[in-house]
LONU-185293 format. One record per atom (N, C-alpha, C, O): residue number from 1; residue in one letter; chain; atom name; y, x, z. Coordinates in Angstrom, 1 decimal, decimal comma, m for minus. Layout:
! LONU-185293
REC;roti;pado;lumdo;fikol;y;x;z
REC;NUM;a;A;CA;Y;X;Z
...
This chain:
! LONU-185293
REC;roti;pado;lumdo;fikol;y;x;z
REC;1;m;A;N;79,0;m0,5;m33,6
REC;1;m;A;CA;78,7;m0,8;m32,2
REC;1;m;A;C;78,9;m2,3;m31,9
REC;1;m;A;O;78,1;m3,0;m31,4
REC;2;r;A;N;80,1;m2,7;m32,3
REC;2;r;A;CA;80,5;m4,1;m32,0
REC;2;r;A;C;79,6;m5,1;m32,9
REC;2;r;A;O;79,3;m6,1;m32,4
REC;3;e;A;N;79,4;m4,7;m34,1
REC;3;e;A;CA;78,6;m5,6;m35,0
REC;3;e;A;C;77,2;m5,7;m34,5
REC;3;e;A;O;76,6;m6,8;m34,5
REC;4;g;A;N;76,6;m4,6;m33,9
REC;4;g;A;CA;75,3;m4,6;m33,4
REC;4;g;A;C;75,2;m5,6;m32,2
REC;4;g;A;O;74,2;m6,3;m32,0
REC;5;l;A;N;76,2;m5,5;m31,3
REC;5;l;A;CA;76,2;m6,4;m30,2
REC;5;l;A;C;76,3;m7,9;m30,6
REC;5;l;A;O;75,7;m8,7;m30,0
REC;6;i;A;N;77,1;m8,1;m31,6
REC;6;i;A;CA;77,2;m9,5;m32,1
REC;6;i;A;C;75,9;m10,0;m32,7
REC;6;i;A;O;75,5;m11,1;m32,5
REC;7;n;A;N;75,3;m9,1;m33,5
REC;7;n;A;CA;74,0;m9,5;m34,1
REC;7;n;A;C;72,9;m9,7;m33,1
REC;7;n;A;O;72,2;m10,7;m33,2
REC;8;y;A;N;72,8;m8,8;m32,1
REC;8;y;A;CA;71,8;m9,0;m31,1
REC;8;y;A;C;72,1;m10,2;m30,2
REC;8;y;A;O;71,2;m10,8;m29,7
REC;9;g;A;N;73,4;m10,4;m30,0
REC;9;g;A;CA;73,8;m11,6;m29,2
REC;9;g;A;C;73,4;m12,9;m29,9
REC;9;g;A;O;72,9;m13,8;m29,2
REC;10;i;A;N;73,6;m13,0;m31,2
REC;10;i;A;CA;73,2;m14,2;m31,9
REC;10;i;A;C;71,7;m14,3;m31,9
REC;10;i;A;O;71,2;m15,5;m31,7
REC;11;l;A;N;71,0;m13,2;m32,1
REC;11;l;A;CA;69,5;m13,3;m32,0
REC;11;l;A;C;69,0;m13,7;m30,6
REC;11;l;A;O;68,1;m14,5;m30,5
REC;12;a;A;N;69,7;m13,2;m29,6
REC;12;a;A;CA;69,3;m13,6;m28,2
REC;12;a;A;C;69,6;m15,1;m28,0
REC;12;a;A;O;68,9;m15,8;m27,3
REC;13;l;A;N;70,7;m15,6;m28,6
REC;13;l;A;CA;71,1;m17,0;m28,4
REC;13;l;A;C;70,1;m17,9;m29,1
REC;13;l;A;O;69,7;m18,9;m28,6
REC;14;i;A;N;69,6;m17,5;m30,3
REC;14;i;A;CA;68,6;m18,3;m31,0
REC;14;i;A;C;67,3;m18,3;m30,3
REC;14;i;A;O;66,7;m19,4;m30,1
REC;15;i;A;N;66,9;m17,2;m29,8
REC;15;i;A;CA;65,6;m17,1;m29,0
REC;15;i;A;C;65,8;m17,9;m27,7
REC;15;i;A;O;64,8;m18,6;m27,3
REC;16;g;A;N;66,9;m17,8;m27,1
REC;16;g;A;CA;67,2;m18,6;m25,8
REC;16;g;A;C;67,1;m20,1;m26,0
REC;16;g;A;O;66,5;m20,8;m25,2
REC;17;v;A;N;67,7;m20,6;m27,1
REC;17;v;A;CA;67,7;m22,0;m27,4
REC;17;v;A;C;66,3;m22,4;m27,8
REC;17;v;A;O;65,9;m23,5;m27,4
REC;18;a;A;N;65,5;m21,6;m28,5
REC;18;a;A;CA;64,2;m21,9;m28,8
REC;18;a;A;C;63,3;m22,0;m27,5
REC;18;a;A;O;62,5;m23,0;m27,4
REC;19;l;A;N;63,5;m21,1;m26,6
REC;19;l;A;CA;62,8;m21,1;m25,4
REC;19;l;A;C;63,2;m22,4;m24,5
REC;19;l;A;O;62,3;m23,0;m23,9
REC;20;f;A;N;64,4;m22,7;m24,6
REC;20;f;A;CA;64,9;m23,9;m23,9
REC;20;f;A;C;64,2;m25,2;m24,5
REC;20;f;A;O;63,9;m26,1;m23,8
REC;21;c;A;N;64,1;m25,2;m25,8
REC;21;c;A;CA;63,4;m26,3;m26,4
REC;21;c;A;C;61,9;m26,4;m26,0
REC;21;c;A;O;61,4;m27,5;m25,8
REC;22;f;A;N;61,3;m25,2;m25,9
REC;22;f;A;CA;59,9;m25,3;m25,4
REC;22;f;A;C;59,8;m25,7;m23,9
REC;22;f;A;O;58,9;m26,5;m23,5
REC;23;y;A;N;60,8;m25,3;m23,1
REC;23;y;A;CA;60,9;m25,7;m21,7
REC;23;y;A;C;61,1;m27,2;m21,6
REC;23;y;A;O;60,5;m27,9;m20,8
REC;24;k;A;N;62,0;m27,7;m22,4
REC;24;k;A;CA;62,3;m29,2;m22,5
REC;24;k;A;C;61,1;m30,0;m22,9
REC;24;k;A;O;60,9;m31,1;m22,4
REC;25;a;A;N;60,4;m29,4;m23,9
REC;25;a;A;CA;59,2;m30,1;m24,4
REC;25;a;A;C;58,1;m30,2;m23,3
REC;25;a;A;O;57,4;m31,2;m23,2
REC;26;g;A;N;58,0;m29,2;m22,4
REC;26;g;A;CA;57,1;m29,2;m21,3
REC;26;g;A;C;57,4;m30,3;m20,3
REC;26;g;A;O;56,5;m30,9;m19,7
REC;27;k;A;N;58,7;m30,6;m20,2
REC;27;k;A;CA;59,1;m31,7;m19,3
REC;27;k;A;C;58,9;m33,1;m19,9
REC;27;k;A;O;58,9;m34,1;m19,2
REC;28;e;A;N;58,9;m33,1;m21,2
REC;28;e;A;CA;58,8;m34,4;m21,9
REC;28;e;A;C;57,3;m34,7;m22,4
REC;28;e;A;O;57,1;m35,4;m23,4
REC;29;q;A;N;56,3;m34,2;m21,7
REC;29;q;A;CA;55,0;m34,4;m22,1
REC;29;q;A;C;54,5;m35,8;m22,0
REC;29;q;A;O;53,6;m36,3;m22,7
REC;30;k;A;N;55,2;m36,6;m21,2
REC;30;k;A;CA;54,8;m38,0;m21,1
REC;30;k;A;C;55,2;m38,8;m22,3
REC;30;k;A;O;54,5;m39,7;m22,8
REC;31;n;A;N;56,3;m38,4;m22,9
REC;31;n;A;CA;56,8;m39,0;m24,2
REC;31;n;A;C;56,4;m38,1;m25,3
REC;31;n;A;O;57,1;m37,1;m25,6
REC;32;r;A;N;55,3;m38,4;m26,0
REC;32;r;A;CA;54,8;m37,6;m27,0
REC;32;r;A;C;55,7;m37,4;m28,2
REC;32;r;A;O;55,7;m36,3;m28,9
REC;33;k;A;N;56,5;m38,4;m28,5
REC;33;k;A;CA;57,5;m38,3;m29,6
REC;33;k;A;C;58,5;m37,2;m29,4
REC;33;k;A;O;58,7;m36,4;m30,2
REC;34;k;A;N;59,1;m37,2;m28,2
REC;34;k;A;CA;60,1;m36,1;m27,9
REC;34;k;A;C;59,4;m34,8;m27,7
REC;34;k;A;O;60,0;m33,8;m28,1
REC;35;f;A;N;58,2;m34,8;m27,2
REC;35;f;A;CA;57,4;m33,5;m27,1
REC;35;f;A;C;57,2;m32,9;m28,4
REC;35;f;A;O;57,5;m31,7;m28,6
REC;36;f;A;N;56,8;m33,6;m29,4
REC;36;f;A;CA;56,5;m33,1;m30,7
REC;36;f;A;C;57,8;m32,6;m31,4
REC;36;f;A;O;57,9;m31,6;m32,1
REC;37;f;A;N;58,9;m33,4;m31,2
REC;37;f;A;CA;60,2;m33,0;m31,7
REC;37;f;A;C;60,7;m31,7;m31,2
REC;37;f;A;O;61,1;m30,8;m31,9
REC;38;f;A;N;60,6;m31,5;m29,8
REC;38;f;A;CA;61,1;m30,3;m29,2
REC;38;f;A;C;60,3;m29,1;m29,6
REC;38;f;A;O;60,8;m28,0;m29,7
REC;39;i;A;N;59,0;m29,3;m29,7
REC;39;i;A;CA;58,1;m28,2;m30,1
REC;39;i;A;C;58,4;m27,8;m31,5
REC;39;i;A;O;58,5;m26,6;m31,8
REC;40;s;A;N;58,6;m28,8;m32,4
REC;40;s;A;CA;58,9;m28,4;m33,8
REC;40;s;A;C;60,3;m27,8;m33,9
REC;40;s;A;O;60,5;m26,9;m34,8
REC;41;l;A;N;61,3;m28,2;m33,1
REC;41;l;A;CA;62,6;m27,6;m33,1
REC;41;l;A;C;62,5;m26,1;m32,6
REC;41;l;A;O;63,1;m25,2;m33,2
REC;42;g;A;N;61,7;m25,9;m31,6
REC;42;g;A;CA;61,5;m24,5;m31,1
REC;42;g;A;C;60,9;m23,6;m32,1
REC;42;g;A;O;61,3;m22,5;m32,2
REC;43;i;A;N;59,8;m24,1;m32,8
REC;43;i;A;CA;59,2;m23,3;m33,8
REC;43;i;A;C;60,2;m23,0;m34,9
REC;43;i;A;O;60,2;m21,9;m35,4
REC;44;n;A;N;60,9;m24,0;m35,3
REC;44;n;A;CA;61,9;m23,8;m36,4
REC;44;n;A;C;63,0;m22,7;m36,0
REC;44;n;A;O;63,3;m21,9;m36,8
REC;45;l;A;N;63,4;m22,8;m34,8
REC;45;l;A;CA;64,4;m21,8;m34,3
REC;45;l;A;C;63,9;m20,4;m34,2
REC;45;l;A;O;64,6;m19,4;m34,5
REC;46;l;A;N;62,6;m20,3;m33,8
REC;46;l;A;CA;62,0;m19,0;m33,7
REC;46;l;A;C;61,8;m18,3;m35,1
REC;46;l;A;O;61,8;m17,1;m35,2
REC;47;v;A;N;61,5;m19,1;m36,1
REC;47;v;A;CA;61,2;m18,6;m37,4
REC;47;v;A;C;62,5;m18,4;m38,2
REC;47;v;A;O;62,5;m17,6;m39,2
REC;48;l;A;N;63,6;m19,0;m37,8
REC;48;l;A;CA;64,9;m18,9;m38,5
REC;48;l;A;C;65,3;m17,4;m38,7
REC;48;l;A;O;65,7;m17,1;m39,9
REC;49;p;A;N;65,4;m16,5;m37,7
REC;49;p;A;CA;65,8;m15,2;m38,0
REC;49;p;A;C;65,0;m14,4;m39,1
REC;49;p;A;O;65,5;m13,7;m39,9
REC;50;l;A;N;63,7;m14,6;m39,0
REC;50;l;A;CA;62,8;m14,0;m39,9
REC;50;l;A;C;63,0;m14,5;m41,3
REC;50;l;A;O;63,0;m13,8;m42,3
REC;51;s;A;N;63,2;m15,8;m41,5
REC;51;s;A;CA;63,4;m16,4;m42,8
REC;51;s;A;C;64,7;m16,0;m43,4
REC;51;s;A;O;64,8;m15,8;m44,6
REC;52;l;A;N;65,7;m15,9;m42,5
REC;52;l;A;CA;67,0;m15,4;m43,0
REC;52;l;A;C;66,9;m13,9;m43,5
REC;52;l;A;O;67,4;m13,5;m44,5
REC;53;f;A;N;66,1;m13,1;m42,7
REC;53;f;A;CA;65,9;m11,7;m43,1
REC;53;f;A;C;65,2;m11,6;m44,5
REC;53;f;A;O;65,6;m10,8;m45,3
REC;54;i;A;N;64,1;m12,4;m44,6
REC;54;i;A;CA;63,4;m12,3;m45,9
REC;54;i;A;C;64,2;m12,8;m47,0
REC;54;i;A;O;64,2;m12,3;m48,1
REC;55;g;A;N;65,0;m13,9;m46,8
REC;55;g;A;CA;65,9;m14,4;m47,8
REC;55;g;A;C;67,0;m13,4;m48,2
REC;55;g;A;O;67,3;m13,3;m49,4
REC;56;i;A;N;67,5;m12,7;m47,3
REC;56;i;A;CA;68,5;m11,7;m47,6
REC;56;i;A;C;67,9;m10,5;m48,3
REC;56;i;A;O;68,5;m9,9;m49,3
REC;57;m;A;N;66,7;m10,1;m47,9
REC;57;m;A;CA;66,0;m9,0;m48,6
REC;57;m;A;C;65,6;m9,4;m50,1
REC;57;m;A;O;65,6;m8,6;m51,0
REC;58;a;A;N;65,4;m10,7;m50,3
REC;58;a;A;CA;65,1;m11,1;m51,7
REC;58;a;A;C;66,3;m11,1;m52,6
REC;58;a;A;O;66,1;m11,0;m53,8
REC;59;t;A;N;67,5;m11,1;m52,1
REC;59;t;A;CA;68,7;m11,0;m52,9
REC;59;t;A;C;69,0;m9,6;m53,2
REC;59;t;A;O;70,0;m9,4;m53,9
REC;60;d;A;N;68,3;m8,6;m52,8
REC;60;d;A;CA;68,6;m7,2;m53,0
REC;60;d;A;C;68,5;m6,9;m54,5
REC;60;d;A;O;69,2;m5,9;m54,9
REC;61;s;A;N;67,8;m7,7;m55,3
REC;61;s;A;CA;67,7;m7,4;m56,7
REC;61;s;A;C;68,9;m7,8;m57,4
REC;61;s;A;O;69,1;m7,5;m58,6
REC;62;g;A;N;69,8;m8,6;m56,8
REC;62;g;A;CA;71,1;m9,0;m57,5
REC;62;g;A;C;71,1;m10,4;m57,9
REC;62;g;A;O;72,2;m10,9;m58,2
REC;63;d;A;N;70,0;m11,1;m58,0
REC;63;d;A;CA;69,9;m12,5;m58,3
REC;63;d;A;C;70,1;m13,3;m57,1
REC;63;d;A;O;69,2;m13,4;m56,2
REC;64;s;A;N;71,2;m14,0;m57,0
REC;64;s;A;CA;71,5;m14,8;m55,7
REC;64;s;A;C;70,6;m16,0;m55,5
REC;64;s;A;O;70,5;m16,5;m54,4
REC;65;s;A;N;70,0;m16,5;m56,6
REC;65;s;A;CA;69,1;m17,6;m56,4
REC;65;s;A;C;67,8;m17,3;m55,7
REC;65;s;A;O;67,1;m18,2;m55,2
REC;66;l;A;N;67,5;m16,0;m55,6
REC;66;l;A;CA;66,3;m15,6;m54,9
REC;66;l;A;C;66,4;m15,8;m53,4
REC;66;l;A;O;65,3;m15,7;m52,7
REC;67;f;A;N;67,6;m15,9;m52,9
REC;67;f;A;CA;67,7;m16,1;m51,4
REC;67;f;A;C;66,9;m17,4;m51,0
REC;67;f;A;O;66,2;m17,3;m50,0
REC;68;w;A;N;67,0;m18,4;m51,7
REC;68;w;A;CA;66,3;m19,7;m51,3
REC;68;w;A;C;64,8;m19,5;m51,5
REC;68;w;A;O;64,1;m20,1;m50,7
REC;69;d;A;N;64,4;m18,8;m52,5
REC;69;d;A;CA;63,0;m18,5;m52,6
REC;69;d;A;C;62,4;m17,8;m51,4
REC;69;d;A;O;61,4;m18,2;m50,8
REC;70;g;A;N;63,1;m16,7;m51,0
REC;70;g;A;CA;62,6;m16,0;m49,8
REC;70;g;A;C;62,8;m16,8;m48,5
REC;70;g;A;O;61,9;m16,7;m47,7
REC;71;f;A;N;63,9;m17,5;m48,4
REC;71;f;A;CA;64,1;m18,3;m47,2
REC;71;f;A;C;63,1;m19,4;m47,0
REC;71;f;A;O;62,5;m19,5;m46,0
REC;72;l;A;N;62,8;m20,1;m48,1
REC;72;l;A;CA;61,9;m21,2;m48,0
REC;72;l;A;C;60,4;m20,8;m48,0
REC;72;l;A;O;59,5;m21,5;m47,6
REC;73;f;A;N;60,2;m19,5;m48,5
REC;73;f;A;CA;58,8;m19,0;m48,4
REC;73;f;A;C;58,4;m18,9;m46,9
REC;73;f;A;O;57,2;m19,2;m46,6
REC;74;v;A;N;59,3;m18,6;m46,0
REC;74;v;A;CA;58,9;m18,5;m44,6
REC;74;v;A;C;59,2;m19,8;m43,9
REC;74;v;A;O;58,5;m20,2;m43,0
REC;75;q;A;N;60,3;m20,5;m44,2
REC;75;q;A;CA;60,8;m21,6;m43,5
REC;75;q;A;C;60,2;m23,0;m43,9
REC;75;q;A;O;60,5;m24,0;m43,3
REC;76;a;A;N;59,5;m23,0;m45,0
REC;76;a;A;CA;59,1;m24,3;m45,6
REC;76;a;A;C;58,2;m25,1;m44,6
REC;76;a;A;O;58,5;m26,3;m44,4
REC;77;i;A;N;57,2;m24,5;m44,1
REC;77;i;A;CA;56,3;m25,3;m43,2
REC;77;i;A;C;57,0;m25,7;m41,9
REC;77;i;A;O;56,8;m26,8;m41,5
REC;78;p;A;N;57,7;m24,8;m41,2
REC;78;p;A;CA;58,5;m25,3;m40,0
REC;78;p;A;C;59,5;m26,4;m40,3
REC;78;p;A;O;59,7;m27,3;m39,5
REC;79;l;A;N;60,1;m26,3;m41,5
REC;79;l;A;CA;61,0;m27,4;m41,9
REC;79;l;A;C;60,3;m28,7;m42,1
REC;79;l;A;O;60,8;m29,8;m41,7
REC;80;l;A;N;59,1;m28,7;m42,7
REC;80;l;A;CA;58,3;m29,9;m42,9
REC;80;l;A;C;57,9;m30,5;m41,6
REC;80;l;A;O;57,9;m31,7;m41,3
REC;81;i;A;N;57,4;m29,6;m40,7
REC;81;i;A;CA;57,0;m30,0;m39,3
REC;81;i;A;C;58,2;m30,7;m38,6
REC;81;i;A;O;58,0;m31,7;m37,9
REC;82;m;A;N;59,4;m30,1;m38,7
REC;82;m;A;CA;60,6;m30,7;m38,1
REC;82;m;A;C;60,9;m32,0;m38,7
REC;82;m;A;O;61,3;m32,9;m37,9
REC;83;l;A;N;60,9;m32,1;m40,0
REC;83;l;A;CA;61,1;m33,4;m40,6
REC;83;l;A;C;60,2;m34,5;m40,1
REC;83;l;A;O;60,6;m35,6;m39,9
REC;84;v;A;N;58,9;m34,1;m40,0
REC;84;v;A;CA;57,9;m35,1;m39,5
REC;84;v;A;C;58,3;m35,5;m38,0
REC;84;v;A;O;58,1;m36,6;m37,7
REC;85;g;A;N;58,7;m34,5;m37,2
REC;85;g;A;CA;59,1;m34,7;m35,9
REC;85;g;A;C;60,3;m35,7;m35,8
REC;85;g;A;O;60,3;m36,6;m34,9
REC;86;i;A;N;61,3;m35,5;m36,7
REC;86;i;A;CA;62,4;m36,4;m36,7
REC;86;i;A;C;62,0;m37,8;m37,1
REC;86;i;A;O;62,5;m38,7;m36,5
REC;87;v;A;N;61,2;m37,9;m38,1
REC;87;v;A;CA;60,7;m39,2;m38,5
REC;87;v;A;C;60,0;m39,9;m37,4
REC;87;v;A;O;60,2;m41,1;m37,1
REC;88;i;A;N;59,1;m39,2;m36,7
REC;88;i;A;CA;58,3;m39,8;m35,6
REC;88;i;A;C;59,2;m40,2;m34,5
REC;88;i;A;O;59,1;m41,3;m33,9
REC;89;l;A;N;60,2;m39,4;m34,2
REC;89;l;A;CA;61,2;m39,7;m33,1
REC;89;l;A;C;62,0;m41,0;m33,5
REC;89;l;A;O;62,2;m41,8;m32,7
REC;90;l;A;N;62,5;m41,0;m34,7
REC;90;l;A;CA;63,3;m42,2;m35,1
REC;90;l;A;C;62,5;m43,5;m35,2
REC;90;l;A;O;63,0;m44,5;m34,8
REC;91;v;A;N;61,3;m43,4;m35,7
REC;91;v;A;CA;60,4;m44,6;m35,7
REC;91;v;A;C;60,2;m45,1;m34,3
REC;91;v;A;O;60,2;m46,3;m34,0
REC;92;g;A;N;59,9;m44,1;m33,4
REC;92;g;A;CA;59,7;m44,5;m32,0
REC;92;g;A;C;60,9;m45,2;m31,4
REC;92;g;A;O;60,8;m46,1;m30,6
REC;93;i;A;N;62,1;m44,7;m31,7
REC;93;i;A;CA;63,4;m45,3;m31,2
REC;93;i;A;C;63,5;m46,7;m31,7
REC;93;i;A;O;63,9;m47,6;m31,0
REC;94;i;A;N;63,3;m46,8;m33,0
REC;94;i;A;CA;63,4;m48,2;m33,7
REC;94;i;A;C;62,5;m49,2;m33,1
REC;94;i;A;O;62,8;m50,3;m32,8
REC;95;v;A;N;61,2;m48,7;m32,9
REC;95;v;A;CA;60,2;m49,6;m32,3
REC;95;v;A;C;60,6;m50,0;m30,9
REC;95;v;A;O;60,4;m51,2;m30,5
REC;96;d;A;N;61,1;m49,0;m30,1
REC;96;d;A;CA;61,5;m49,3;m28,7
REC;96;d;A;C;62,7;m50,3;m28,7
REC;96;d;A;O;62,8;m51,2;m27,8
REC;97;l;A;N;63,7;m50,2;m29,7
REC;97;l;A;CA;64,8;m51,1;m29,7
REC;97;l;A;C;64,3;m52,5;m30,1
REC;97;l;A;O;64,8;m53,5;m29,6
REC;98;k;A;N;63,4;m52,6;m31,0
REC;98;k;A;CA;62,9;m53,9;m31,4
REC;98;k;A;C;62,1;m54,6;m30,3
REC;98;k;A;O;62,2;m55,8;m30,1
REC;99;s;A;N;61,4;m53,8;m29,6
REC;99;s;A;CA;60,6;m54,4;m28,5
REC;99;s;A;C;61,5;m54,8;m27,3
REC;99;s;A;O;61,2;m55,7;m26,6
REC;100;s;A;N;62,6;m54,1;m27,1
REC;100;s;A;CA;63,5;m54,5;m26,0
REC;100;s;A;C;64,4;m55,7;m26,3
REC;100;s;A;O;64,9;m56,4;m25,4
REC;101;r;A;N;64,5;m56,0;m27,6
REC;101;r;A;CA;65,3;m57,2;m28,0
REC;101;r;A;C;64,5;m58,5;m27,8
REC;101;r;A;O;65,1;m59,6;m27,6
REC;102;r;A;N;63,2;m58,4;m27,8
REC;102;r;A;CA;62,4;m59,6;m27,6
REC;102;r;A;C;62,3;m60,1;m26,2
REC;102;r;A;O;61,6;m61,1;m26,0
């Protein structure tokens, strides 16, 4: 009983944070860099429970290296999108800092 509450609580927390990221992205539509970052973060958080589940099911055969195969099978594209979002955000911050120094 207690483990189920903890598991569903963690799942609700992940979904809540993802929805907050989507809400925050809606407020940041003027700044496209932050918008893309928050959308990619929300997508990544929504896919995380599924990718962990697939990764754990892949280790059922006993080979522990299969976890990463199953995890990255589901999570690879959202992780790449998030990395692109981080790079775009950092480049935008660097450009803004350089333009404010002039």
